[in-house]
Backbone as CSV, one residue per row, in Angstrom:
resi,resn,N_x,N_y,N_z,CA_x,CA_y,CA_z,C_x,C_y,C_z
1,MET,0.851,-1.189,0.000,0.000,0.000,0.000,0.886,1.238,0.000
2,ALA,0.551,2.230,-0.769,1.346,3.453,-0.856,1.237,4.241,0.448
3,ASP,2.303,4.972,0.762,2.315,5.806,1.959,1.314,6.947,1.811
4,VAL,0.773,7.391,2.915,-0.138,8.529,2.922,0.678,9.797,2.713
5,ILE,0.181,10.700,1.918,0.874,11.962,1.665,0.611,12.888,2.836
6,THR,1.683,13.366,3.479,1.504,14.256,4.619,1.771,15.708,4.258
7,GLU,2.557,15.941,3.264,2.840,17.304,2.830,2.258,17.492,1.442
8,ASN,1.714,18.642,1.169,1.039,18.875,-0.102,1.783,19.854,-1.004
9,GLN,3.101,19.916,-0.860,3.906,20.770,-1.714,4.800,19.869,-2.554
10,PHE,4.745,20.050,-3.882,5.397,19.121,-4.791,6.212,19.847,-5.851
11,VAL,7.312,19.212,-6.274,8.056,19.649,-7.453,7.471,18.860,-8.616
12,THR,7.059,19.557,-9.660,6.458,18.891,-10.813,7.447,18.820,-11.962
13,PHE,7.276,17.778,-12.782,8.142,17.590,-13.945,7.378,16.800,-14.995
14,ARG,7.910,16.846,-16.214,7.258,16.180,-17.346,8.124,15.043,-17.864
15,ILE,7.448,13.938,-18.175,8.048,12.832,-18.917,7.059,12.528,-20.030
16,GLU,7.509,12.692,-21.270,6.614,12.597,-22.424,5.475,13.596,-22.230
17,ASN,4.237,13.136,-22.266,3.094,14.049,-22.152,2.453,14.035,-20.778
18,GLU,3.085,13.369,-19.816,2.514,13.252,-18.481,3.243,14.162,-17.503
19,ILE,2.492,14.699,-16.547,3.077,15.511,-15.486,3.141,14.659,-14.225
20,TYR,4.302,14.632,-13.609,4.550,13.884,-12.379,4.939,14.872,-11.294
21,ALA,4.894,14.398,-10.051,5.278,15.242,-8.929,5.937,14.391,-7.857
22,VAL,6.875,15.019,-7.132,7.488,14.402,-5.958,7.427,15.418,-4.824
23,ASN,7.370,14.901,-3.620,7.321,15.756,-2.440,8.543,16.672,-2.442
24,VAL,8.320,17.951,-2.227,9.395,18.947,-2.275,10.500,18.636,-1.254
25,PHE,10.143,17.980,-0.155,11.138,17.674,0.874,12.104,16.578,0.459
26,LYS,11.817,15.861,-0.624,12.710,14.820,-1.143,13.733,15.386,-2.139
27,VAL,13.487,16.607,-2.614,14.313,17.205,-3.661,15.456,17.981,-3.037
28,LYS,16.678,17.609,-3.428,17.861,18.328,-2.939,18.189,19.505,-3.865
29,GLU,18.116,19.244,-5.184,18.353,20.309,-6.154,17.919,19.868,-7.540
30,ILE,17.802,20.837,-8.442,17.462,20.570,-9.837,18.594,21.138,-10.679
31,LEU,19.106,20.308,-11.602,20.280,20.678,-12.385,20.017,20.629,-13.882
32,GLU,20.726,21.485,-14.625,20.849,21.252,-16.053,21.692,19.993,-16.171
33,VAL,21.584,19.289,-17.270,22.280,18.011,-17.397,23.781,18.250,-17.588
34,PRO,24.587,17.815,-16.596,26.046,17.900,-16.742,26.534,16.669,-17.504
35,GLN,27.830,16.520,-17.599,28.380,15.313,-18.230,28.042,14.104,-17.354
36,ILE,27.476,13.079,-18.000,27.135,11.842,-17.304,28.158,10.784,-17.708
37,THR,28.784,10.177,-16.709,29.778,9.138,-16.960,29.102,7.779,-16.879
38,LYS,29.198,7.001,-17.967,28.582,5.675,-17.985,29.376,4.736,-17.086
39,VAL,28.656,3.850,-16.394,29.271,2.857,-15.522,28.930,1.479,-16.098
40,PRO,29.939,0.689,-16.484,29.673,-0.635,-17.062,28.912,-1.534,-16.089
41,GLY,28.025,-2.352,-16.650,27.327,-3.352,-15.859,26.082,-2.862,-15.145
42,MET,25.703,-1.619,-15.328,24.519,-1.088,-14.662,23.276,-1.392,-15.505
43,PRO,22.113,-1.497,-14.858,20.871,-1.680,-15.628,20.684,-0.516,-16.595
44,GLY,19.960,-0.733,-17.684,19.775,0.285,-18.715,19.195,1.585,-18.216
45,MET,18.355,1.515,-17.186,17.739,2.749,-16.691,18.729,3.627,-15.930
46,VAL,19.879,3.073,-15.506,20.909,3.873,-14.847,21.820,4.409,-15.950
47,ARG,21.653,5.682,-16.273,22.386,6.287,-17.384,23.850,6.518,-17.059
48,GLY,24.207,6.527,-15.767,25.579,6.746,-15.354,25.610,7.514,-14.051
49,VAL,26.749,8.192,-13.830,26.914,8.965,-12.604,27.343,10.390,-12.944
50,ILE,27.024,11.289,-12.014,27.467,12.672,-12.136,28.199,13.051,-10.853
51,ASN,28.983,14.115,-10.937,29.741,14.613,-9.789,29.041,15.873,-9.279
52,ILE,28.578,15.792,-8.042,27.962,16.966,-7.418,28.816,17.339,-6.210
53,ARG,29.630,18.374,-6.409,30.515,18.855,-5.341,31.323,17.722,-4.706
54,GLY,31.888,16.874,-5.554,32.741,15.790,-5.089,32.011,14.518,-4.707
55,GLU,30.688,14.528,-4.774,29.904,13.342,-4.435,29.432,12.663,-5.713
56,VAL,29.574,11.329,-5.758,29.144,10.544,-6.914,27.651,10.256,-6.771
57,VAL,26.864,10.652,-7.790,25.413,10.489,-7.751,24.977,9.750,-9.013
58,ALA,24.298,8.613,-8.827,23.772,7.845,-9.964,22.561,8.563,-10.552
59,VAL,22.405,8.440,-11.883,21.302,9.087,-12.592,20.401,8.014,-13.204
60,ILE,19.126,8.058,-12.816,18.122,7.119,-13.302,17.312,7.795,-14.396
61,ASP,17.133,7.104,-15.507,16.282,7.596,-16.582,14.861,7.094,-16.312
62,LEU,14.004,7.969,-15.773,12.650,7.546,-15.416,11.852,7.081,-16.628
63,LYS,12.129,7.654,-17.782,11.408,7.223,-18.986,11.682,5.742,-19.244
64,GLN,12.934,5.317,-19.083,13.267,3.903,-19.253,12.683,3.064,-18.127
65,LYS,12.728,3.574,-16.915,12.163,2.854,-15.775,10.682,2.564,-16.015
66,PHE,9.985,3.505,-16.631,8.564,3.345,-16.890,8.294,2.568,-18.177
67,GLY,9.349,2.025,-18.807,9.171,1.144,-19.951,9.238,1.795,-21.313
68,ASP,9.736,3.010,-21.385,9.847,3.709,-22.663,11.291,3.695,-23.159
69,TYR,11.534,4.479,-24.198,12.874,4.631,-24.736,13.689,5.570,-23.863
70,LYS,14.992,5.634,-24.139,15.852,6.552,-23.395,15.404,7.992,-23.604
71,THR,15.614,8.803,-22.587,15.332,10.233,-22.682,16.337,10.861,-23.638
72,GLU,15.825,11.598,-24.593,16.685,12.349,-25.509,16.995,13.694,-24.857
73,PHE,18.253,14.092,-24.921,18.647,15.354,-24.301,18.214,16.531,-25.160
74,THR,17.525,17.472,-24.514,17.126,18.720,-25.161,17.534,19.858,-24.239
75,GLN,17.218,21.046,-24.647,17.515,22.225,-23.834,16.767,22.174,-22.504
76,ASP,15.605,21.499,-22.466,14.775,21.451,-21.265,15.068,20.279,-20.343
77,THR,15.807,19.284,-20.825,16.086,18.093,-20.021,16.773,18.506,-18.720
78,ALA,16.355,17.873,-17.628,16.909,18.227,-16.318,17.153,16.967,-15.495
79,ILE,17.949,17.139,-14.454,18.156,16.088,-13.463,17.656,16.640,-12.134
80,ILE,16.745,15.898,-11.517,16.249,16.257,-10.197,16.970,15.358,-9.205
81,VAL,17.758,15.955,-8.335,18.521,15.191,-7.351,17.637,14.993,-6.122
82,LEU,17.486,13.725,-5.737,16.571,13.339,-4.667,17.284,12.570,-3.574
83,GLU,16.698,12.588,-2.412,17.159,11.754,-1.309,16.191,10.592,-1.172
84,LEU,16.654,9.389,-1.538,15.833,8.185,-1.448,16.107,7.504,-0.124
85,GLU,15.052,7.110,0.564,15.215,6.446,1.854,14.689,5.028,1.769
86,ARG,15.502,4.104,2.223,15.095,2.714,2.294,15.706,2.132,3.542
87,ASP,14.913,1.481,4.332,15.340,0.949,5.626,15.900,2.109,6.450
88,ASP,17.147,2.022,6.879,17.731,3.083,7.703,18.783,3.889,6.959
89,SER,18.758,3.858,5.630,19.788,4.582,4.889,19.163,5.550,3.890
90,THR,19.961,6.550,3.528,19.557,7.540,2.538,20.547,7.488,1.388
91,ILE,20.026,7.424,0.172,20.864,7.394,-1.023,20.506,8.608,-1.866
92,LEU,21.520,9.318,-2.309,21.328,10.443,-3.205,21.264,9.892,-4.621
93,ALA,20.245,10.284,-5.368,20.097,9.823,-6.749,19.510,10.939,-7.586
94,GLY,19.848,10.930,-8.857,19.275,11.893,-9.788,18.292,11.198,-10.695
95,ILE,17.193,11.868,-10.999,16.266,11.328,-11.993,16.291,12.247,-13.210
96,LEU,16.425,11.636,-14.362,16.463,12.351,-15.626,15.030,12.534,-16.097
97,VAL,14.632,13.783,-16.366,13.263,14.097,-16.783,13.306,14.983,-18.024
98,ASP,12.214,14.954,-18.804,12.156,15.777,-20.021,12.203,17.260,-19.690
99,SER,11.555,17.650,-18.594,11.633,19.043,-18.145,11.137,19.133,-16.709
100,ALA,11.779,20.013,-15.949,11.351,20.290,-14.574,10.441,21.507,-14.633
101,HIS,9.425,21.516,-13.774,8.463,22.613,-13.788,8.548,23.397,-12.492
102,GLU,7.453,23.523,-11.810,7.380,24.412,-10.667,7.105,23.655,-9.389
103,VAL,7.213,24.383,-8.290,6.749,23.864,-7.013,5.268,24.207,-6.948
104,MET,4.469,23.209,-6.621,3.016,23.377,-6.636,2.416,22.921,-5.317
105,ASN,1.458,23.675,-4.825,0.689,23.279,-3.644,-0.615,22.653,-4.103
106,LEU,-0.950,21.529,-3.515,-2.237,20.889,-3.776,-2.955,20.734,-2.447
107,ASP,-4.202,21.154,-2.388,-5.014,20.928,-1.197,-5.333,19.447,-1.093
108,SER,-5.590,18.986,0.098,-5.911,17.569,0.315,-7.099,17.127,-0.529
109,ASN,-8.059,18.030,-0.755,-9.224,17.658,-1.562,-8.904,17.568,-3.052
110,GLN,-7.701,17.972,-3.447,-7.268,17.847,-4.836,-6.468,16.563,-5.070
111,ILE,-6.259,15.766,-4.033,-5.458,14.550,-4.157,-6.339,13.320,-3.949
112,GLU,-6.376,12.493,-4.968,-7.134,11.240,-4.925,-6.161,10.092,-4.661
113,PRO,-6.659,8.989,-4.089,-5.786,7.826,-3.920,-5.381,7.275,-5.291
114,PRO,-4.268,6.526,-5.343,-3.858,5.961,-6.628,-4.913,4.988,-7.146
115,PRO,-4.983,4.827,-8.455,-5.968,3.895,-9.004,-5.641,2.465,-8.589
116,ARG,-6.672,1.697,-8.353,-6.472,0.277,-8.039,-6.202,-0.456,-9.341
117,MET,-5.091,-1.156,-9.354,-4.709,-1.920,-10.541,-4.839,-3.398,-10.221
118,SER,-4.638,-4.213,-11.217,-4.690,-5.653,-10.976,-3.523,-6.063,-10.091
119,VAL,-3.585,-7.253,-9.543,-2.518,-7.733,-8.665,-1.215,-7.914,-9.424
120,PHE,-1.271,-7.887,-10.744,-0.069,-8.095,-11.557,0.684,-6.797,-11.835
121,ILE,0.087,-5.659,-11.493,0.715,-4.362,-11.745,1.133,-3.752,-10.416
122,ASP,2.434,-3.475,-10.288,2.955,-2.877,-9.061,2.891,-1.358,-9.192
123,ASN,1.996,-0.737,-8.444,1.935,0.724,-8.477,2.138,1.309,-7.087
124,ASP,2.903,0.591,-6.243,3.214,1.100,-4.911,3.988,2.407,-4.965
125,PHE,4.598,2.703,-6.105,5.378,3.932,-6.222,4.497,5.132,-6.563
126,ILE,3.194,4.931,-6.695,2.276,6.044,-6.916,1.574,6.348,-5.597
127,SER,1.808,7.548,-5.064,1.186,7.956,-3.797,-0.233,8.455,-3.993
128,GLY,-0.477,9.077,-5.138,-1.798,9.630,-5.377,-1.888,10.289,-6.735
129,MET,-3.075,10.806,-7.008,-3.336,11.498,-8.265,-3.825,12.905,-7.923
130,GLY,-3.029,13.897,-8.302,-3.415,15.277,-8.058,-4.329,15.766,-9.162
131,LYS,-5.474,16.335,-8.788,-6.413,16.848,-9.785,-5.996,18.262,-10.168
132,LEU,-5.880,18.475,-11.457,-5.479,19.779,-11.971,-6.272,20.068,-13.232
133,ASP,-7.083,21.101,-13.211,-7.944,21.442,-14.348,-8.707,20.187,-14.776
134,ASN,-8.510,19.744,-16.011,-9.213,18.559,-16.509,-8.341,17.319,-16.505
135,GLY,-7.146,17.408,-15.931,-6.231,16.286,-15.955,-5.736,15.902,-14.579
136,PHE,-4.698,15.100,-14.577,-4.118,14.612,-13.334,-2.613,14.812,-13.329
137,ILE,-2.068,14.944,-12.136,-0.628,14.904,-11.897,-0.380,13.613,-11.129
138,ILE,0.536,12.801,-11.619,0.840,11.536,-10.959,1.859,11.816,-9.859
139,ILE,1.437,11.609,-8.610,2.301,11.889,-7.462,3.061,10.615,-7.110
140,LEU,4.391,10.691,-7.211,5.229,9.517,-6.989,5.687,9.404,-5.545
141,ASN,5.713,8.200,-5.035,6.368,7.895,-3.765,7.789,7.511,-4.164
142,ILE,8.659,8.482,-4.205,9.988,8.297,-4.784,10.811,7.260,-4.024
143,ASP,10.508,7.040,-2.745,11.226,6.013,-1.983,10.870,4.609,-2.451
144,ARG,9.769,4.457,-3.173,9.310,3.145,-3.652,9.461,2.979,-5.157
145,ILE,10.069,3.954,-5.817,10.169,3.905,-7.278,11.093,2.775,-7.743
146,LEU,12.063,2.423,-6.899,13.013,1.372,-7.258,12.808,0.138,-6.385
147,SER,12.998,-1.020,-6.985,12.953,-2.262,-6.216,14.234,-2.361,-5.383
148,ASP,14.280,-3.294,-4.460,15.493,-3.486,-3.649,16.688,-3.804,-4.539
149,LYS,16.478,-4.620,-5.565,17.557,-4.984,-6.494,18.062,-3.748,-7.244
150,GLU,17.128,-2.925,-7.728,17.510,-1.709,-8.452,18.217,-0.723,-7.530
151,LEU,17.757,-0.627,-6.298,18.376,0.264,-5.323,19.801,-0.186,-5.011
152,SER,20.019,-1.492,-4.919,21.362,-2.024,-4.703,22.283,-1.684,-5.864
153,ALA,21.769,-1.798,-7.098,22.556,-1.425,-8.276,22.897,0.054,-8.254
154,LEU,21.949,0.865,-7.832,22.157,2.303,-7.736,23.237,2.632,-6.702
155,ALA,23.164,1.996,-5.566,24.175,2.203,-4.521,25.535,1.760,-5.030
156,SER,25.563,0.665,-5.780,26.815,0.165,-6.338,27.413,1.167,-7.330
157,ALA,26.567,1.762,-8.166,27.040,2.757,-9.140,27.614,3.966,-8.424
158,SER,27.015,4.363,-7.325,27.479,5.533,-6.582,28.784,5.288,-5.861
159,GLU,29.109,4.013,-5.633,30.357,3.687,-4.926,31.532,3.541,-5.878
160,LYS,31.284,3.464,-7.175,32.369,3.248,-8.144,33.176,4.493,-8.355
């Protein structure tokens, strides 16, 4: 079951034609895309690592994670650096997105629970659906976006 959203302030971003959001408290910074160094043996969704003030940070291509093609770099492409928490540890990771948008406040009455999917579809990484005009913003539980195996690969990339 997805975690309950306690804060209603989100950083929004676009992947293809969909708008996604993550809790603002998970975001460390938003960057223009610097040079990404490929790390051999990493899953395809891990595009490589970047150097942030001497710290090695793995970069995840969310478009690939969601089953699409690699993100093509444009003037708007950005990396959102996040603090992922699993068990008792925090891992710094970057997510590659088509474009970063704004910080947005959503009232509790604008947030619906995630859609119920079949037992074969894992959507634990969706915290809720933010209602906006005639559409939705998909609110991600960024701590659940990666499986334990993927998180281990990410930690391994950051240690190289």
